[in-house]
C-alpha positions in Angstrom: 153.2 -35.9 178.8 152.0 -32.5 179.9 150.2 -31.9 176.6 148.3 -35.1 176.8 147.4 -34.3 180.4 146.0 -30.9 179.4 144.0 -32.5 176.5 142.3 -34.8 179.0 141.8 -31.8 181.3 139.9 -30.1 178.5 137.6 -33.0 178.1 136.9 -32.8 181.9 136.4 -29.0 181.5 133.7 -29.6 178.9 132.0 -32.0 181.3 132.3 -29.4 184.1 130.9 -26.6 182.0 127.8 -28.7 181.3 127.3 -30.3 184.6 129.4 -29.2 187.6 130.5 -25.7 188.6 131.1 -22.4 186.9 131.5 -18.8 188.0 128.4 -16.9 187.1 127.8 -13.2 187.2 124.2 -12.7 188.0 122.1 -9.6 187.0 118.5 -8.7 187.2 116.2 -9.2 184.2 115.5 -6.3 181.9 113.2 -5.9 178.9 115.3 -3.5 177.0 118.2 -3.9 174.5 120.7 -1.7 176.3 120.8 -0.4 179.8 122.7 2.2 181.8 125.7 1.1 183.9 124.8 -0.9 187.0 127.1 -1.6 189.9 125.0 -4.2 191.8 126.7 -7.3 190.3 127.4 -10.4 192.3 129.8 -13.1 191.2 129.9 -16.6 192.7 130.8 -20.1 191.9 127.6 -22.2 191.6 126.5 -25.6 190.5 125.5 -25.8 186.9 122.2 -27.2 188.1 121.5 -23.8 189.6 121.9 -21.9 186.4 118.2 -22.2 185.7 117.3 -20.7 189.0 115.3 -17.5 189.4 118.4 -15.6 190.4 119.6 -15.6 186.8 118.1 -13.6 183.9 115.3 -15.6 182.4 114.6 -13.6 179.3 117.6 -14.9 177.3 119.3 -17.5 179.4 117.2 -20.7 179.1 119.4 -23.0 181.1 121.9 -25.4 179.6 119.1 -27.7 178.4 117.6 -24.8 176.4 120.9 -24.1 174.4 120.5 -25.3 170.9 123.3 -23.2 169.3 126.8 -22.3 170.2 129.3 -19.9 168.6 132.9 -20.4 169.6 136.1 -18.3 169.3 139.6 -19.1 170.4 142.9 -20.7 169.5 144.4 -24.2 169.0 142.9 -25.4 172.3 139.5 -24.8 170.7 139.7 -25.0 166.9 138.1 -27.8 164.9 139.0 -26.4 161.5 135.5 -25.1 160.6 135.2 -23.3 157.3 132.2 -21.0 157.1 131.9 -21.5 153.4 131.5 -25.3 153.8 128.8 -27.5 155.1 126.9 -25.9 158.0 125.9 -27.7 161.3 123.3 -30.4 160.8 122.0 -33.6 162.3 124.6 -35.5 160.4 127.4 -33.3 161.8 126.4 -30.7 164.5 129.7 -28.9 163.9 129.2 -28.6 160.2 132.6 -29.2 158.7 135.1 -30.9 158.6 134.1 -34.5 159.6 133.9 -35.0 163.3 136.0 -34.4 165.4 137.6 -31.9 162.9 141.2 -30.8 162.7 142.1 -30.4 166.3 145.3 -30.0 168.3 144.4 -33.0 170.4 144.5 -35.7 167.7 140.9 -36.3 168.5 137.9 -34.5 170.1 138.5 -31.3 172.0 136.3 -29.5 174.6 134.1 -28.1 171.9 133.5 -31.5 170.4 132.7 -33.0 173.8 130.4 -30.2 174.8 128.6 -30.3 171.5 128.0 -34.1 171.2 128.6 -35.7 174.6 127.7 -33.2 177.4 124.9 -31.5 175.5 121.4 -31.6 177.0 119.6 -31.3 173.7 120.6 -31.3 170.0 123.3 -28.6 169.8 124.7 -27.0 166.6 128.0 -25.3 166.9 129.8 -22.7 164.7 133.5 -22.9 165.7 135.5 -20.0 164.3 138.6 -20.6 166.5 142.0 -20.5 164.8 145.2 -22.1 166.0 147.8 -19.6 167.3 145.3 -16.8 167.7 145.8 -13.8 170.0 143.1 -11.2 170.8 144.6 -8.7 168.3 147.5 -9.5 166.0 148.5 -5.8 166.1 149.0 -5.9 169.9 150.5 -9.4 170.3 152.0 -10.9 167.2 151.0 -14.6 166.5 153.4 -17.2 165.2 152.3 -16.6 161.6 150.9 -13.6 159.9 148.1 -15.7 158.5 146.6 -16.5 161.9 143.2 -15.2 162.4 143.0 -13.2 165.7 140.0 -13.0 167.9 139.4 -9.6 166.3 139.3 -11.2 162.9 137.3 -14.1 164.0 134.6 -11.8 165.2 134.8 -8.8 162.8 135.7 -10.7 159.6 134.3 -14.2 160.1 131.3 -13.8 162.4 129.7 -10.3 162.1 129.3 -10.4 158.3 127.5 -13.7 158.5 125.7 -13.2 161.8 122.3 -13.1 160.2 123.1 -16.1 158.0 123.6 -18.5 160.9 120.3 -19.8 162.3 120.3 -18.7 166.0 118.3 -16.8 168.5 119.4 -14.8 171.5 117.6 -17.1 173.9 119.0 -20.4 172.6 122.6 -19.5 171.8 125.8 -19.5 173.9 128.8 -17.5 172.8 132.0 -19.1 174.1 135.5 -17.6 174.0 138.7 -19.4 175.1 141.6 -17.0 174.3 144.7 -15.6 176.0 147.1 -18.5 176.0 149.1 -17.1 173.1 148.7 -13.5 174.3 150.3 -14.4 177.6 152.9 -16.8 176.1 154.0 -14.3 173.4 154.2 -11.2 175.6 154.7 -12.1 179.2 158.5 -11.6 179.0 158.2 -8.2 177.3 159.4 -5.2 179.4 156.1 -3.4 178.7 153.9 -6.5 179.1 151.6 -4.7 181.6 150.8 -2.0 179.0 150.3 -4.6 176.3 147.8 -6.6 178.3 145.9 -3.5 179.3 145.5 -2.7 175.6 144.6 -6.4 174.9 141.7 -6.2 177.4 140.5 -2.9 176.0 140.2 -4.6 172.6 138.8 -7.8 174.1 136.0 -5.9 175.9 135.2 -4.0 172.7 135.0 -7.2 170.7 132.6 -8.8 173.1 130.5 -5.6 173.0 130.3 -6.0 169.3 128.9 -9.5 169.8 126.3 -8.1 172.1 125.3 -5.6 169.5 124.6 -8.4 167.1 122.1 -9.9 169.6 124.4 -12.2 171.7 123.1 -12.4 175.3 124.7 -15.5 176.8 128.5 -15.5 177.2 131.0 -18.2 178.4 134.6 -17.2 179.0 137.3 -19.8 179.7 140.4 -18.4 181.4 144.1 -19.3 180.8 145.3 -22.6 182.1 148.7 -23.0 183.8 150.8 -23.2 180.7 153.6 -21.8 182.7 154.0 -25.5 183.8 154.5 -26.6 180.2 158.0 -28.0 179.3 158.6 -25.0 176.9 158.5 -22.5 179.8 160.0 -24.8 182.4 163.0 -25.3 180.2 163.6 -21.5 180.4 164.1 -21.7 184.2 162.3 -21.0 187.4 162.3 -17.2 186.8 160.5 -17.6 183.5 158.0 -20.0 185.0 157.2 -17.6 187.8 156.9 -14.6 185.5 154.5 -16.3 183.2 152.5 -17.6 186.2 152.1 -14.0 187.4 151.0 -12.9 183.9 148.4 -15.7 183.8 147.0 -14.7 187.2 146.7 -11.1 186.1 145.1 -12.0 182.8 142.6 -14.3 184.5 141.7 -11.6 187.1 141.1 -9.1 184.2 138.9 -11.7 182.4 136.7 -12.1 185.5 136.3 -8.3 185.7 135.5 -8.2 181.9 132.7 -10.7 182.4 131.4 -8.8 185.5 131.5 -5.5 183.7 129.6 -6.9 180.7 126.7 -8.1 182.7 126.7 -4.9 184.8 126.6 -2.8 181.6 123.9 -4.9 180.0 121.5 -6.3 182.5 119.9 -8.7 180.0 123.3 -10.4 179.4 124.3 -13.6 181.3 128.0 -14.3 181.7 129.9 -17.4 182.9 133.6 -17.7 183.6 134.9 -21.3 183.6 138.1 -21.7 185.6 140.2 -23.9 183.3 143.3 -22.9 185.4 141.9 -24.6 188.5 140.8 -27.7 186.5 144.2 -28.1 184.8 146.1 -27.5 188.1 144.1 -30.2 189.8 145.0 -32.7 187.1 148.6 -31.7 186.9 149.0 -31.9 190.7 147.0 -35.2 191.0 146.2 -37.0 187.8 144.0 -39.5 189.7 141.7 -36.7 190.8 139.7 -37.8 187.8 139.5 -41.3 186.4 140.0 -40.1 182.8 143.5 -38.8 183.6 144.6 -41.3 186.2 146.7 -43.3 183.7 149.1 -40.4 183.5 152.2 -40.6 185.7 154.3 -37.9 184.4 152.7 -34.4 184.1 155.9 -32.4 183.8 157.7 -33.7 180.6 157.0 -34.0 176.9 156.7 -37.5 175.4 158.1 -37.6 171.8 156.0 -40.7 170.9 153.0 -38.4 170.5 154.8 -35.9 168.3 153.2 -37.0 165.0 149.9 -38.0 166.3 148.5 -41.5 167.1 146.4 -44.1 165.2 143.3 -43.0 167.2 142.5 -40.2 169.7 142.4 -42.6 172.6 145.8 -44.4 171.8 148.0 -44.5 174.9 151.7 -45.4 174.8 152.9 -47.2 177.9 156.4 -45.6 177.5 154.8 -42.2 178.0 153.5 -42.9 181.5 
């Protein structure tokens, strides 16, 4: 049941990104491409309705209603199976290919689908380069298969060579990254995990800087949800659950710092950190905190009836309550 609960929480997350609250690092407007390091950065949780206020940079951040393009990176929580050699986003399919909602891990639309087609404020075209099982850098944290495209490969191999091919502008495009679940899950139990995660964030920051150098100015980061509460970890005992929870907390703190440093370094960059961890925790603790997840009664165990998918993405099995 936990997996289904998290899927619903992701749908809620896409709604929240578009219309509720996010953490925004605010910087003063600048007219130049690169700036010297600044230390006067302020981070706060604000209503999405406030994101168009005068306190945010106006040169490149147009407000959510002004975003017409989105470029997305991540893992199975994000992927829709987009192939950059296939059909590109269009009015017929704003995510390009495959047919909506794509090949997702949710047996239906995921947060990218919902954000693109349901919670958008204007027509939104999305390039989704996420790949199931991805880590930030396969050389630092090994994915479950060697063929998995890491965040590094998604950016350097898939996006950068085609950056000028995609039709986007700095002032109408949001670059979203949801990565870290597999980095934490695959490395939290390692004796040198602290060193590994330090190297991971060095690489993560460098990759985001590469995006900036291609013209990206608006960045959304989603942090790691409480996957320590998933049956896979819980089955390994309380010590494993606590250890992974600690690793997640540290990872998320580092992500917040990464976002703050980015907009301090480049005053024309706008960064947002969406707290998926808090959203998922709320649903796991109280499914009825949102009507979409209220049917769930068991948020601690796995229901085998969903193992091979369902006839439709909204199918609900009573025995899985």
